[in-house]
SEFIZA-3560 file (N, C-alpha, C; in Angstrom, 3 decimals):
REM SEFIZA-3560
<numar><xx>73.875</xx><yy>178.391</yy><zz>176.489</zz><atom>N</atom></numar>
<numar><xx>74.860</xx><yy>179.828</yy><zz>175.471</zz><atom>CA</atom></numar>
<numar><xx>75.135</xx><yy>180.279</yy><zz>175.649</zz><atom>C</atom></numar>
<numar><xx>76.862</xx><yy>180.091</yy><zz>175.170</zz><atom>N</atom></numar>
<numar><xx>77.442</xx><yy>181.307</yy><zz>175.927</zz><atom>CA</atom></numar>
<numar><xx>77.851</xx><yy>182.136</yy><zz>175.590</zz><atom>C</atom></numar>
<numar><xx>77.217</xx><yy>183.125</yy><zz>175.494</zz><atom>N</atom></numar>
<numar><xx>77.199</xx><yy>184.562</yy><zz>174.701</zz><atom>CA</atom></numar>
<numar><xx>77.706</xx><yy>185.595</yy><zz>175.291</zz><atom>C</atom></numar>
<numar><xx>78.829</xx><yy>186.106</yy><zz>174.362</zz><atom>N</atom></numar>
<numar><xx>79.566</xx><yy>186.790</yy><zz>174.778</zz><atom>CA</atom></numar>
<numar><xx>79.051</xx><yy>188.120</yy><zz>173.872</zz><atom>C</atom></numar>
<numar><xx>78.977</xx><yy>189.375</yy><zz>174.686</zz><atom>N</atom></numar>
<numar><xx>78.720</xx><yy>190.509</yy><zz>174.044</zz><atom>CA</atom></numar>
<numar><xx>79.951</xx><yy>191.795</yy><zz>173.501</zz><atom>C</atom></numar>
<numar><xx>81.123</xx><yy>191.830</yy><zz>173.534</zz><atom>N</atom></numar>
<numar><xx>82.137</xx><yy>192.033</yy><zz>173.603</zz><atom>CA</atom></numar>
<numar><xx>83.145</xx><yy>191.380</yy><zz>171.947</zz><atom>C</atom></numar>
<numar><xx>82.579</xx><yy>192.036</yy><zz>170.938</zz><atom>N</atom></numar>
<numar><xx>83.485</xx><yy>192.291</yy><zz>169.268</zz><atom>CA</atom></numar>
<numar><xx>82.680</xx><yy>190.634</yy><zz>168.390</zz><atom>C</atom></numar>
<numar><xx>82.952</xx><yy>190.357</yy><zz>168.090</zz><atom>N</atom></numar>
<numar><xx>82.138</xx><yy>189.594</yy><zz>167.433</zz><atom>CA</atom></numar>
<numar><xx>82.391</xx><yy>187.965</yy><zz>167.641</zz><atom>C</atom></numar>
<numar><xx>82.743</xx><yy>187.271</yy><zz>168.722</zz><atom>N</atom></numar>
<numar><xx>83.282</xx><yy>187.092</yy><zz>169.671</zz><atom>CA</atom></numar>
<numar><xx>81.915</xx><yy>185.629</yy><zz>169.374</zz><atom>C</atom></numar>
<numar><xx>80.671</xx><yy>186.104</yy><zz>169.243</zz><atom>N</atom></numar>
<numar><xx>79.456</xx><yy>184.815</yy><zz>169.144</zz><atom>CA</atom></numar>
<numar><xx>78.437</xx><yy>185.072</yy><zz>167.695</zz><atom>C</atom></numar>
<numar><xx>78.196</xx><yy>184.287</yy><zz>167.184</zz><atom>N</atom></numar>
<numar><xx>78.468</xx><yy>182.747</yy><zz>167.248</zz><atom>CA</atom></numar>
<numar><xx>80.483</xx><yy>182.869</yy><zz>166.377</zz><atom>C</atom></numar>
<numar><xx>80.999</xx><yy>182.200</yy><zz>167.478</zz><atom>N</atom></numar>
<numar><xx>81.860</xx><yy>181.384</yy><zz>167.202</zz><atom>CA</atom></numar>
<numar><xx>82.082</xx><yy>180.635</yy><zz>165.801</zz><atom>C</atom></numar>
<numar><xx>83.144</xx><yy>181.037</yy><zz>165.173</zz><atom>N</atom></numar>
<numar><xx>83.990</xx><yy>180.264</yy><zz>163.696</zz><atom>CA</atom></numar>
<numar><xx>83.246</xx><yy>179.028</yy><zz>163.681</zz><atom>C</atom></numar>
<numar><xx>83.630</xx><yy>178.397</yy><zz>164.638</zz><atom>N</atom></numar>
<numar><xx>83.599</xx><yy>176.784</yy><zz>164.478</zz><atom>CA</atom></numar>
<numar><xx>82.275</xx><yy>176.217</yy><zz>164.524</zz><atom>C</atom></numar>
<numar><xx>81.676</xx><yy>176.893</yy><zz>165.294</zz><atom>N</atom></numar>
<numar><xx>79.640</xx><yy>177.026</yy><zz>165.675</zz><atom>CA</atom></numar>
<numar><xx>79.091</xx><yy>177.195</yy><zz>163.451</zz><atom>C</atom></numar>
<numar><xx>79.644</xx><yy>177.660</yy><zz>163.112</zz><atom>N</atom></numar>
<numar><xx>79.275</xx><yy>178.181</yy><zz>161.322</zz><atom>CA</atom></numar>
<numar><xx>80.041</xx><yy>177.346</yy><zz>160.387</zz><atom>C</atom></numar>
<numar><xx>80.781</xx><yy>177.438</yy><zz>160.856</zz><atom>N</atom></numar>
<numar><xx>81.711</xx><yy>175.911</yy><zz>160.109</zz><atom>CA</atom></numar>
<numar><xx>80.423</xx><yy>175.122</yy><zz>159.457</zz><atom>C</atom></numar>
<numar><xx>80.321</xx><yy>174.520</yy><zz>160.695</zz><atom>N</atom></numar>
<numar><xx>79.715</xx><yy>172.962</yy><zz>161.118</zz><atom>CA</atom></numar>
<numar><xx>78.264</xx><yy>173.507</yy><zz>159.976</zz><atom>C</atom></numar>
<numar><xx>77.599</xx><yy>174.875</yy><zz>159.614</zz><atom>N</atom></numar>
<numar><xx>76.222</xx><yy>174.728</yy><zz>159.246</zz><atom>CA</atom></numar>
<numar><xx>76.785</xx><yy>174.988</yy><zz>157.971</zz><atom>C</atom></numar>
<numar><xx>77.777</xx><yy>175.533</yy><zz>157.526</zz><atom>N</atom></numar>
<numar><xx>78.221</xx><yy>176.234</yy><zz>155.873</zz><atom>CA</atom></numar>
<numar><xx>79.211</xx><yy>174.908</yy><zz>155.331</zz><atom>C</atom></numar>
<numar><xx>80.299</xx><yy>174.386</yy><zz>155.992</zz><atom>N</atom></numar>
<numar><xx>81.308</xx><yy>172.830</yy><zz>155.663</zz><atom>CA</atom></numar>
<numar><xx>81.912</xx><yy>174.346</yy><zz>155.268</zz><atom>C</atom></numar>
<numar><xx>82.201</xx><yy>175.225</yy><zz>154.839</zz><atom>N</atom></numar>
<numar><xx>83.459</xx><yy>176.027</yy><zz>153.914</zz><atom>CA</atom></numar>
<numar><xx>83.453</xx><yy>177.405</yy><zz>154.177</zz><atom>C</atom></numar>
<numar><xx>84.532</xx><yy>178.381</yy><zz>154.318</zz><atom>N</atom></numar>
<numar><xx>84.594</xx><yy>179.374</yy><zz>155.330</zz><atom>CA</atom></numar>
<numar><xx>84.557</xx><yy>180.467</yy><zz>153.963</zz><atom>C</atom></numar>
<numar><xx>84.428</xx><yy>180.312</yy><zz>152.769</zz><atom>N</atom></numar>
<numar><xx>84.051</xx><yy>180.733</yy><zz>151.500</zz><atom>CA</atom></numar>
<numar><xx>82.926</xx><yy>181.198</yy><zz>151.231</zz><atom>C</atom></numar>
<numar><xx>82.038</xx><yy>179.888</yy><zz>151.221</zz><atom>N</atom></numar>
<numar><xx>80.943</xx><yy>180.144</yy><zz>151.526</zz><atom>CA</atom></numar>
<numar><xx>79.886</xx><yy>181.039</yy><zz>152.025</zz><atom>C</atom></numar>
<numar><xx>80.879</xx><yy>180.845</yy><zz>153.503</zz><atom>N</atom></numar>
<numar><xx>80.195</xx><yy>181.638</yy><zz>154.329</zz><atom>CA</atom></numar>
<numar><xx>80.168</xx><yy>182.665</yy><zz>154.711</zz><atom>C</atom></numar>
<numar><xx>81.322</xx><yy>183.601</yy><zz>153.801</zz><atom>N</atom></numar>
<numar><xx>81.905</xx><yy>184.724</yy><zz>154.023</zz><atom>CA</atom></numar>
<numar><xx>80.788</xx><yy>185.356</yy><zz>152.793</zz><atom>C</atom></numar>
<numar><xx>80.738</xx><yy>184.935</yy><zz>151.374</zz><atom>N</atom></numar>
<numar><xx>80.289</xx><yy>184.840</yy><zz>150.728</zz><atom>CA</atom></numar>
<numar><xx>78.126</xx><yy>185.443</yy><zz>151.317</zz><atom>C</atom></numar>
<numar><xx>78.115</xx><yy>184.536</yy><zz>151.740</zz><atom>N</atom></numar>
<numar><xx>76.540</xx><yy>184.048</yy><zz>152.463</zz><atom>CA</atom></numar>
<numar><xx>76.427</xx><yy>184.931</yy><zz>153.413</zz><atom>C</atom></numar>
<numar><xx>76.700</xx><yy>185.457</yy><zz>154.013</zz><atom>N</atom></numar>
<numar><xx>76.723</xx><yy>186.691</yy><zz>155.037</zz><atom>CA</atom></numar>
<numar><xx>76.780</xx><yy>187.417</yy><zz>154.682</zz><atom>C</atom></numar>
<numar><xx>77.744</xx><yy>187.766</yy><zz>154.026</zz><atom>N</atom></numar>
<numar><xx>78.145</xx><yy>189.696</yy><zz>153.445</zz><atom>CA</atom></numar>
<numar><xx>76.440</xx><yy>189.779</yy><zz>152.503</zz><atom>C</atom></numar>
<numar><xx>75.983</xx><yy>188.955</yy><zz>152.048</zz><atom>N</atom></numar>
<numar><xx>74.797</xx><yy>189.295</yy><zz>150.821</zz><atom>CA</atom></numar>
<numar><xx>73.737</xx><yy>188.996</yy><zz>151.929</zz><atom>C</atom></numar>
<numar><xx>73.817</xx><yy>188.705</yy><zz>153.119</zz><atom>N</atom></numar>
<numar><xx>72.933</xx><yy>189.188</yy><zz>154.524</zz><atom>CA</atom></numar>
<numar><xx>72.731</xx><yy>189.771</yy><zz>154.878</zz><atom>C</atom></numar>
<numar><xx>74.070</xx><yy>190.203</yy><zz>155.129</zz><atom>N</atom></numar>
<numar><xx>74.798</xx><yy>191.235</yy><zz>155.959</zz><atom>CA</atom></numar>
<numar><xx>73.633</xx><yy>192.940</yy><zz>155.152</zz><atom>C</atom></numar>
<numar><xx>74.012</xx><yy>192.620</yy><zz>153.651</zz><atom>N</atom></numar>
<numar><xx>74.144</xx><yy>194.221</yy><zz>152.653</zz><atom>CA</atom></numar>
<numar><xx>72.118</xx><yy>194.049</yy><zz>152.812</zz><atom>C</atom></numar>
<numar><xx>71.683</xx><yy>193.050</yy><zz>152.630</zz><atom>N</atom></numar>
<numar><xx>70.139</xx><yy>193.132</yy><zz>152.828</zz><atom>CA</atom></numar>
<numar><xx>69.707</xx><yy>193.903</yy><zz>154.530</zz><atom>C</atom></numar>
<numar><xx>70.319</xx><yy>193.109</yy><zz>155.284</zz><atom>N</atom></numar>
<numar><xx>70.082</xx><yy>193.384</yy><zz>156.891</zz><atom>CA</atom></numar>
<numar><xx>70.129</xx><yy>194.936</yy><zz>156.524</zz><atom>C</atom></numar>
<numar><xx>71.069</xx><yy>195.394</yy><zz>155.824</zz><atom>N</atom></numar>
<numar><xx>71.111</xx><yy>197.116</yy><zz>155.693</zz><atom>CA</atom></numar>
<numar><xx>69.990</xx><yy>197.925</yy><zz>155.704</zz><atom>C</atom></numar>
<numar><xx>69.957</xx><yy>197.478</yy><zz>154.560</zz><atom>N</atom></numar>
<numar><xx>68.339</xx><yy>198.367</yy><zz>153.528</zz><atom>CA</atom></numar>
<numar><xx>66.968</xx><yy>198.738</yy><zz>154.820</zz><atom>C</atom></numar>
<numar><xx>67.129</xx><yy>200.160</yy><zz>154.613</zz><atom>N</atom></numar>
<numar><xx>66.133</xx><yy>200.532</yy><zz>155.203</zz><atom>CA</atom></numar>
<numar><xx>64.828</xx><yy>199.217</yy><zz>155.371</zz><atom>C</atom></numar>
<numar><xx>64.077</xx><yy>198.692</yy><zz>156.554</zz><atom>N</atom></numar>
<numar><xx>62.651</xx><yy>198.465</yy><zz>156.576</zz><atom>CA</atom></numar>
<numar><xx>63.015</xx><yy>196.630</yy><zz>156.588</zz><atom>C</atom></numar>
<numar><xx>64.462</xx><yy>196.370</yy><zz>156.329</zz><atom>N</atom></numar>
<numar><xx>64.499</xx><yy>195.293</yy><zz>156.631</zz><atom>CA</atom></numar>
<numar><xx>64.563</xx><yy>194.312</yy><zz>158.260</zz><atom>C</atom></numar>
<numar><xx>63.885</xx><yy>193.589</yy><zz>157.732</zz><atom>N</atom></numar>
<numar><xx>63.456</xx><yy>192.150</yy><zz>159.144</zz><atom>CA</atom></numar>
<numar><xx>64.897</xx><yy>191.470</yy><zz>159.332</zz><atom>C</atom></numar>
<numar><xx>65.362</xx><yy>191.045</yy><zz>160.759</zz><atom>N</atom></numar>
<numar><xx>65.947</xx><yy>190.407</yy><zz>160.955</zz><atom>CA</atom></numar>
<numar><xx>65.133</xx><yy>189.680</yy><zz>161.299</zz><atom>C</atom></numar>
<numar><xx>65.812</xx><yy>188.570</yy><zz>161.010</zz><atom>N</atom></numar>
<numar><xx>65.388</xx><yy>187.466</yy><zz>161.601</zz><atom>CA</atom></numar>
<numar><xx>65.562</xx><yy>186.238</yy><zz>162.895</zz><atom>C</atom></numar>
<numar><xx>66.174</xx><yy>186.774</yy><zz>163.999</zz><atom>N</atom></numar>
<numar><xx>66.440</xx><yy>186.699</yy><zz>165.366</zz><atom>CA</atom></numar>
<numar><xx>65.757</xx><yy>187.379</yy><zz>166.027</zz><atom>C</atom></numar>
<numar><xx>65.455</xx><yy>187.185</yy><zz>167.097</zz><atom>N</atom></numar>
<numar><xx>64.559</xx><yy>187.528</yy><zz>168.339</zz><atom>CA</atom></numar>
<numar><xx>66.148</xx><yy>187.928</yy><zz>169.020</zz><atom>C</atom></numar>
<numar><xx>66.134</xx><yy>189.248</yy><zz>169.798</zz><atom>N</atom></numar>
<numar><xx>67.219</xx><yy>190.226</yy><zz>170.103</zz><atom>CA</atom></numar>
<numar><xx>68.418</xx><yy>189.396</yy><zz>170.387</zz><atom>C</atom></numar>
<numar><xx>68.674</xx><yy>190.266</yy><zz>168.837</zz><atom>N</atom></numar>
<numar><xx>70.225</xx><yy>189.710</yy><zz>168.748</zz><atom>CA</atom></numar>
<numar><xx>71.482</xx><yy>190.418</yy><zz>169.239</zz><atom>C</atom></numar>
<numar><xx>72.212</xx><yy>189.833</yy><zz>169.685</zz><atom>N</atom></numar>
<numar><xx>73.503</xx><yy>190.030</yy><zz>170.755</zz><atom>CA</atom></numar>
<numar><xx>74.115</xx><yy>191.059</yy><zz>169.228</zz><atom>C</atom></numar>
<numar><xx>74.711</xx><yy>191.010</yy><zz>168.411</zz><atom>N</atom></numar>
<numar><xx>75.256</xx><yy>191.770</yy><zz>167.478</zz><atom>CA</atom></numar>
<numar><xx>74.666</xx><yy>192.939</yy><zz>167.517</zz><atom>C</atom></numar>
<numar><xx>75.361</xx><yy>194.166</yy><zz>167.374</zz><atom>N</atom></numar>
<numar><xx>73.881</xx><yy>195.201</yy><zz>167.131</zz><atom>CA</atom></numar>
<numar><xx>74.692</xx><yy>196.077</yy><zz>165.403</zz><atom>C</atom></numar>
<numar><xx>76.237</xx><yy>194.852</yy><zz>164.741</zz><atom>N</atom></numar>
<numar><xx>76.121</xx><yy>195.224</yy><zz>163.335</zz><atom>CA</atom></numar>
<numar><xx>75.892</xx><yy>194.532</yy><zz>162.970</zz><atom>C</atom></numar>
<numar><xx>75.269</xx><yy>194.700</yy><zz>161.180</zz><atom>N</atom></numar>
<numar><xx>74.279</xx><yy>193.948</yy><zz>160.520</zz><atom>CA</atom></numar>
<numar><xx>75.192</xx><yy>192.189</yy><zz>159.706</zz><atom>C</atom></numar>
<numar><xx>76.088</xx><yy>192.670</yy><zz>160.051</zz><atom>N</atom></numar>
<numar><xx>77.610</xx><yy>190.832</yy><zz>159.713</zz><atom>CA</atom></numar>
<numar><xx>76.962</xx><yy>190.876</yy><zz>160.856</zz><atom>C</atom></numar>
<numar><xx>76.985</xx><yy>190.547</yy><zz>161.633</zz><atom>N</atom></numar>
<numar><xx>77.161</xx><yy>189.749</yy><zz>163.142</zz><atom>CA</atom></numar>
<numar><xx>75.572</xx><yy>189.462</yy><zz>163.364</zz><atom>C</atom></numar>
<numar><xx>74.714</xx><yy>189.929</yy><zz>162.842</zz><atom>N</atom></numar>
<numar><xx>73.333</xx><yy>190.009</yy><zz>162.922</zz><atom>CA</atom></numar>
<numar><xx>73.024</xx><yy>188.676</yy><zz>161.987</zz><atom>C</atom></numar>
<numar><xx>73.355</xx><yy>188.723</yy><zz>161.080</zz><atom>N</atom></numar>
<numar><xx>73.884</xx><yy>187.715</yy><zz>159.570</zz><atom>CA</atom></numar>
<numar><xx>74.364</xx><yy>186.075</yy><zz>159.611</zz><atom>C</atom></numar>
<numar><xx>75.751</xx><yy>186.613</yy><zz>160.891</zz><atom>N</atom></numar>
<numar><xx>76.336</xx><yy>185.421</yy><zz>161.466</zz><atom>CA</atom></numar>
<numar><xx>75.211</xx><yy>185.067</yy><zz>163.059</zz><atom>C</atom></numar>
<numar><xx>74.384</xx><yy>185.845</yy><zz>163.215</zz><atom>N</atom></numar>
<numar><xx>73.820</xx><yy>184.905</yy><zz>164.462</zz><atom>CA</atom></numar>
<numar><xx>72.496</xx><yy>184.490</yy><zz>163.742</zz><atom>C</atom></numar>
<numar><xx>72.516</xx><yy>184.774</yy><zz>162.631</zz><atom>N</atom></numar>
<numar><xx>70.711</xx><yy>184.147</yy><zz>161.619</zz><atom>CA</atom></numar>
<numar><xx>71.389</xx><yy>182.800</yy><zz>161.276</zz><atom>C</atom></numar>
<numar><xx>72.337</xx><yy>182.611</yy><zz>160.588</zz><atom>N</atom></numar>
<numar><xx>72.948</xx><yy>181.969</yy><zz>160.196</zz><atom>CA</atom></numar>
<numar><xx>73.503</xx><yy>180.741</yy><zz>161.351</zz><atom>C</atom></numar>
<numar><xx>74.132</xx><yy>180.935</yy><zz>162.467</zz><atom>N</atom></numar>
<numar><xx>74.479</xx><yy>180.431</yy><zz>163.579</zz><atom>CA</atom></numar>
<numar><xx>72.917</xx><yy>179.757</yy><zz>164.532</zz><atom>C</atom></numar>
<numar><xx>71.703</xx><yy>180.669</yy><zz>164.131</zz><atom>N</atom></numar>
<numar><xx>70.354</xx><yy>179.987</yy><zz>164.351</zz><atom>CA</atom></numar>
<numar><xx>69.706</xx><yy>179.431</yy><zz>163.731</zz><atom>C</atom></numar>
<numar><xx>70.067</xx><yy>178.944</yy><zz>162.238</zz><atom>N</atom></numar>
<numar><xx>69.223</xx><yy>178.097</yy><zz>160.992</zz><atom>CA</atom></numar>
<numar><xx>68.296</xx><yy>178.989</yy><zz>160.340</zz><atom>C</atom></numar>
<numar><xx>68.057</xx><yy>180.123</yy><zz>160.985</zz><atom>N</atom></numar>
<numar><xx>67.084</xx><yy>180.565</yy><zz>160.109</zz><atom>CA</atom></numar>
<numar><xx>67.391</xx><yy>181.467</yy><zz>159.002</zz><atom>C</atom></numar>
<numar><xx>68.773</xx><yy>181.490</yy><zz>158.525</zz><atom>N</atom></numar>
<numar><xx>69.467</xx><yy>181.385</yy><zz>157.179</zz><atom>CA</atom></numar>
<numar><xx>70.343</xx><yy>180.086</yy><zz>157.151</zz><atom>C</atom></numar>
<numar><xx>69.740</xx><yy>179.748</yy><zz>155.714</zz><atom>N</atom></numar>
<numar><xx>70.925</xx><yy>178.336</yy><zz>155.117</zz><atom>CA</atom></numar>
<numar><xx>71.149</xx><yy>178.959</yy><zz>154.293</zz><atom>C</atom></numar>
<numar><xx>72.729</xx><yy>179.098</yy><zz>153.786</zz><atom>N</atom></numar>
<numar><xx>74.264</xx><yy>179.043</yy><zz>152.997</zz><atom>CA</atom></numar>
<numar><xx>74.282</xx><yy>178.104</yy><zz>152.266</zz><atom>C</atom></numar>
<numar><xx>73.563</xx><yy>178.111</yy><zz>150.976</zz><atom>N</atom></numar>
<numar><xx>73.239</xx><yy>177.124</yy><zz>149.643</zz><atom>CA</atom></numar>
<numar><xx>74.398</xx><yy>177.762</yy><zz>148.804</zz><atom>C</atom></numar>
<numar><xx>75.458</xx><yy>176.412</yy><zz>147.693</zz><atom>N</atom></numar>
<numar><xx>75.899</xx><yy>177.029</yy><zz>147.163</zz><atom>CA</atom></numar>
<numar><xx>75.147</xx><yy>176.899</yy><zz>145.059</zz><atom>C</atom></numar>
<numar><xx>75.859</xx><yy>177.462</yy><zz>144.351</zz><atom>N</atom></numar>
<numar><xx>74.634</xx><yy>177.212</yy><zz>142.866</zz><atom>CA</atom></numar>
<numar><xx>74.371</xx><yy>176.207</yy><zz>142.381</zz><atom>C</atom></numar>
<numar><xx>75.642</xx><yy>175.416</yy><zz>142.658</zz><atom>N</atom></numar>
<numar><xx>75.093</xx><yy>173.655</yy><zz>142.362</zz><atom>CA</atom></numar>
<numar><xx>73.627</xx><yy>173.187</yy><zz>143.086</zz><atom>C</atom></numar>
<numar><xx>73.842</xx><yy>173.547</yy><zz>144.529</zz><atom>N</atom></numar>
<numar><xx>72.934</xx><yy>173.208</yy><zz>145.835</zz><atom>CA</atom></numar>
<numar><xx>71.906</xx><yy>173.785</yy><zz>144.960</zz><atom>C</atom></numar>
<numar><xx>70.925</xx><yy>175.342</yy><zz>145.179</zz><atom>N</atom></numar>
<numar><xx>70.812</xx><yy>175.619</yy><zz>143.958</zz><atom>CA</atom></numar>
<numar><xx>69.705</xx><yy>175.198</yy><zz>143.384</zz><atom>C</atom></numar>
<numar><xx>70.527</xx><yy>175.177</yy><zz>142.254</zz><atom>N</atom></numar>
<numar><xx>69.851</xx><yy>174.694</yy><zz>140.769</zz><atom>CA</atom></numar>
<numar><xx>69.865</xx><yy>172.710</yy><zz>140.925</zz><atom>C</atom></numar>
<numar><xx>70.849</xx><yy>172.243</yy><zz>141.711</zz><atom>N</atom></numar>
<numar><xx>69.904</xx><yy>170.833</yy><zz>142.088</zz><atom>CA</atom></numar>
<numar><xx>68.457</xx><yy>170.904</yy><zz>142.841</zz><atom>C</atom></numar>
<numar><xx>68.210</xx><yy>171.750</yy><zz>143.294</zz><atom>N</atom></numar>
<numar><xx>66.854</xx><yy>171.443</yy><zz>144.270</zz><atom>CA</atom></numar>
<numar><xx>65.857</xx><yy>172.126</yy><zz>143.415</zz><atom>C</atom></numar>
<numar><xx>66.456</xx><yy>173.472</yy><zz>142.188</zz><atom>N</atom></numar>
<numar><xx>65.146</xx><yy>173.267</yy><zz>142.205</zz><atom>CA</atom></numar>
<numar><xx>64.707</xx><yy>172.750</yy><zz>140.813</zz><atom>C</atom></numar>
<numar><xx>65.454</xx><yy>171.729</yy><zz>140.633</zz><atom>N</atom></numar>
<numar><xx>64.934</xx><yy>170.417</yy><zz>139.478</zz><atom>CA</atom></numar>
<numar><xx>64.975</xx><yy>169.787</yy><zz>139.864</zz><atom>C</atom></numar>
<numar><xx>64.391</xx><yy>168.922</yy><zz>141.635</zz><atom>N</atom></numar>
<numar><xx>64.107</xx><yy>168.335</yy><zz>142.173</zz><atom>CA</atom></numar>
<numar><xx>62.831</xx><yy>168.849</yy><zz>142.340</zz><atom>C</atom></numar>
<numar><xx>62.088</xx><yy>170.143</yy><zz>142.389</zz><atom>N</atom></numar>
<numar><xx>60.881</xx><yy>170.475</yy><zz>143.194</zz><atom>CA</atom></numar>
<numar><xx>60.216</xx><yy>170.167</yy><zz>141.067</zz><atom>C</atom></numar>
<numar><xx>60.769</xx><yy>170.597</yy><zz>140.289</zz><atom>N</atom></numar>
<numar><xx>60.179</xx><yy>170.892</yy><zz>138.962</zz><atom>CA</atom></numar>
<numar><xx>59.239</xx><yy>169.108</yy><zz>138.101</zz><atom>C</atom></numar>
//
């Protein structure tokens, strides 16, 4: 795994788009997760994150599979499947 520690080059956008299939979905989901990470007492889901800022940590969480970003339609469909 190539982890560069200068700026937000890790994980790369190409790696992240493979996980979400949409730049918009990635942007919104990561922004929400970064806001949660910024709260006092929030737990980071990746061990030894490369990034120091919440947005970079959220991107690492998506890349590692700890966070899955789904849209409202997928959420409703998964909820109906379990009922």
